[in-house]
C-alpha positions as CSV (number, residue, x, y, z in Angstrom):
1,P,-32.6,21.3,-129.9
2,W,-35.6,22.9,-131.6
3,D,-38.0,21.5,-129.0
4,F,-37.1,24.5,-126.8
5,I,-38.3,27.1,-129.4
6,W,-41.6,25.3,-129.9
7,T,-41.9,24.6,-126.1
8,W,-41.7,28.3,-125.3
9,A,-43.8,29.3,-128.3
10,L,-46.6,27.1,-127.0
11,Q,-46.0,28.0,-123.3
12,F,-46.2,31.8,-124.2
13,K,-49.0,31.3,-126.8
14,G,-46.6,32.3,-129.6
15,Y,-47.4,32.6,-133.2
16,I,-45.7,34.0,-136.3
17,H,-46.0,37.8,-136.2
18,H,-44.2,38.5,-139.5
19,I,-41.5,37.2,-141.8
20,Q,-38.8,39.5,-143.1
21,W,-37.5,39.2,-146.7
22,S,-34.3,40.8,-147.9
23,V,-34.6,41.7,-151.6
24,T,-32.5,43.4,-154.2
25,D,-35.3,45.4,-155.8
26,L,-37.7,46.6,-153.0
27,E,-40.3,48.4,-155.2
28,A,-40.5,45.6,-157.8
29,T,-41.0,43.0,-155.1
30,V,-43.7,45.1,-153.4
31,A,-45.5,45.7,-156.7
32,S,-45.3,41.9,-157.5
33,L,-46.7,40.9,-154.0
34,S,-49.5,43.4,-154.5
35,R,-50.3,42.6,-158.1
36,N,-49.8,38.8,-158.1
37,W,-50.8,37.9,-154.5
38,G,-53.3,40.5,-153.5
39,G,-50.8,42.1,-151.0
40,R,-51.9,45.4,-149.3
41,L,-49.4,48.0,-148.1
42,M,-49.6,48.4,-144.4
43,S,-46.6,50.4,-143.2
44,R,-43.3,51.6,-144.3
45,R,-40.1,53.4,-143.5
46,S,-37.0,54.2,-145.6
47,G,-35.8,51.0,-147.3
48,E,-38.5,48.8,-145.8
49,V,-42.2,48.1,-146.5
50,V,-44.8,45.9,-144.8
51,V,-47.2,44.0,-147.0
52,K,-50.2,42.1,-145.7
53,I,-51.4,39.1,-147.7
54,G,-54.4,37.5,-146.0
55,G,-53.3,37.4,-142.3
56,C,-49.6,37.3,-143.2
57,L,-47.3,40.3,-142.5
58,I,-44.2,40.4,-144.7
59,L,-41.6,42.9,-144.0
60,V,-39.7,43.5,-147.3
61,S,-36.3,45.0,-146.8
62,D,-33.9,46.5,-149.3
63,K,-30.8,44.3,-149.2
64,N,-28.6,47.2,-150.5
65,R,-29.6,49.6,-147.7
66,P,-26.6,50.5,-145.5
67,S,-26.6,49.3,-141.9
68,E,-27.9,51.8,-139.3
69,T,-27.4,52.0,-135.6
70,V,-30.2,50.4,-133.5
71,T,-32.0,52.7,-131.1
72,G,-34.5,51.9,-128.5
73,S,-37.1,54.1,-130.0
74,E,-37.9,52.0,-133.1
75,Y,-37.8,48.4,-134.2
76,P,-34.2,47.6,-135.3
77,R,-33.2,47.5,-138.9
78,L,-32.0,43.9,-139.5
79,K,-30.1,42.5,-142.4
80,C,-29.7,39.1,-143.8
81,C,-26.5,37.3,-142.7
82,H,-26.3,39.7,-139.7
83,N,-24.2,42.3,-141.6
84,R,-21.5,39.7,-142.6
85,E,-20.7,39.0,-146.3
86,C,-23.9,37.6,-147.6
87,P,-24.0,35.1,-150.4
88,H,-27.8,35.3,-150.9
89,S,-29.3,37.6,-153.5
90,E,-32.6,37.4,-151.7
91,A,-33.7,35.5,-148.6
92,V,-36.2,35.2,-145.9
93,F,-34.0,35.7,-142.9
94,N,-36.1,36.7,-139.9
95,I,-39.1,34.9,-138.5
96,G,-40.8,37.3,-136.1
97,L,-42.7,35.5,-133.4
98,E,-45.4,37.0,-131.1
99,V,-44.8,35.8,-127.6
100,G,-46.5,36.7,-124.3
101,D,-43.4,37.4,-122.3
102,V,-40.4,38.6,-124.3
103,D,-38.0,38.6,-121.2
104,A,-38.9,35.1,-120.1
105,A,-38.6,33.8,-123.7
106,V,-35.2,35.4,-124.2
107,S,-33.9,34.1,-120.8
108,R,-35.0,30.6,-121.6
109,M,-33.5,30.6,-125.0
110,R,-30.2,32.2,-123.6
111,R,-29.9,29.3,-121.1
112,R,-30.1,26.9,-124.1
113,G,-27.4,28.5,-126.1
114,T,-29.1,31.2,-128.1
115,R,-27.2,34.4,-128.8
116,V,-29.1,37.6,-128.0
117,I,-28.5,40.1,-130.8
118,V,-30.9,42.9,-129.4
119,Q,-31.7,42.8,-125.7
120,P,-35.3,42.9,-124.7
121,T,-36.5,46.5,-125.3
122,S,-39.8,48.2,-124.4
123,L,-41.2,51.3,-125.9
124,T,-44.3,53.2,-124.8
125,S,-45.9,55.8,-127.0
126,D,-49.3,57.2,-127.7
127,L,-49.9,53.9,-129.6
128,G,-49.3,51.8,-126.5
129,E,-46.5,49.6,-125.4
130,V,-44.5,47.1,-127.5
131,T,-41.6,44.9,-126.4
132,W,-39.1,43.2,-128.6
133,A,-35.8,41.3,-128.7
134,V,-33.8,39.7,-131.5
135,V,-32.1,36.3,-131.0
136,S,-30.1,33.9,-133.1
137,S,-31.4,30.6,-134.5
138,P,-29.5,27.3,-135.0
139,C,-29.6,28.2,-138.7
140,D,-26.7,30.4,-139.8
141,N,-28.6,33.1,-141.7
142,I,-31.9,33.1,-139.7
143,L,-32.9,35.5,-136.9
144,H,-35.9,35.5,-134.6
145,S,-37.5,38.8,-133.6
146,L,-39.6,38.1,-130.5
147,V,-42.3,40.7,-130.0
148,N,-45.2,41.4,-127.7
149,T,-47.7,43.7,-129.3
150,S,-50.7,42.9,-127.1
151,K,-50.8,46.5,-125.8
152,Y,-49.8,48.2,-129.0
153,R,-52.3,49.7,-131.5
154,G,-49.9,50.5,-134.4
155,R,-50.3,48.7,-137.7
156,F,-46.9,47.1,-137.5
157,L,-44.0,48.1,-135.1
158,P,-42.5,51.3,-133.8
159,G,-40.6,53.3,-136.4
160,F,-42.9,52.4,-139.3
161,E,-45.4,54.9,-140.7
162,D,-48.9,53.6,-141.3
163,V,-49.8,53.7,-145.0
164,S,-53.1,55.1,-145.9
165,D,-55.3,52.2,-146.9
166,N,-57.0,53.7,-150.0
167,Q,-56.4,50.6,-152.0
168,S,-59.4,48.8,-153.3
169,E,-60.2,45.4,-151.8
170,V,-58.1,42.7,-153.5
171,T,-58.9,39.0,-153.6
172,V,-56.2,37.0,-152.0
173,T,-54.9,34.4,-154.5
174,G,-53.8,31.7,-152.1
175,L,-51.8,32.9,-149.1
176,T,-54.0,33.6,-146.2
177,F,-51.9,32.7,-143.2
178,I,-48.6,31.1,-142.2
179,D,-49.1,28.0,-140.1
180,H,-45.6,26.8,-139.8
181,V,-42.0,27.4,-140.9
182,T,-39.5,24.7,-141.8
183,Y,-35.7,25.1,-141.4
184,V,-32.8,23.3,-142.8
185,C,-29.8,23.4,-140.4
186,R,-26.6,21.5,-139.7
187,R,-26.9,18.3,-137.7
188,G,-26.6,18.8,-133.9
């Protein structure tokens, strides 16, 4: 079952673009990532902050932020457990994957039973073009954002404001990149 995800990831030269972490205290989490792990603020929007640690992008989202309507002009605001009753106090719930062809990846995944949560969407702005979609995973509380940012010059994704990088250079204390993600899911 999982072979199809890794097959298309390799076929479309995919890699982990970002992980998204739902937390109960956004500011304390961001401060801890900065202080303890050498994280640098990259981008933000209301209720969400992007922290870069080494080559890793972590989208930290306020779990208590109310849901908002998804528009085609910005990257969607996603929530852990897909807006259902959520038993997790904090959880990584979205593994964002950079793929070469979002439409082809979504079509292939749909044929194999994946539910499309956000249809492929493209946005062109003065920063270039970015395409994204959001699909389900075999794991109950995990989503996959599929993005193509190869023609986009923004620091993260549309809808996020770049944060001035006036921070002094910080030594990374361990995390430099994410090379794989492991899932636990039900048999079958």
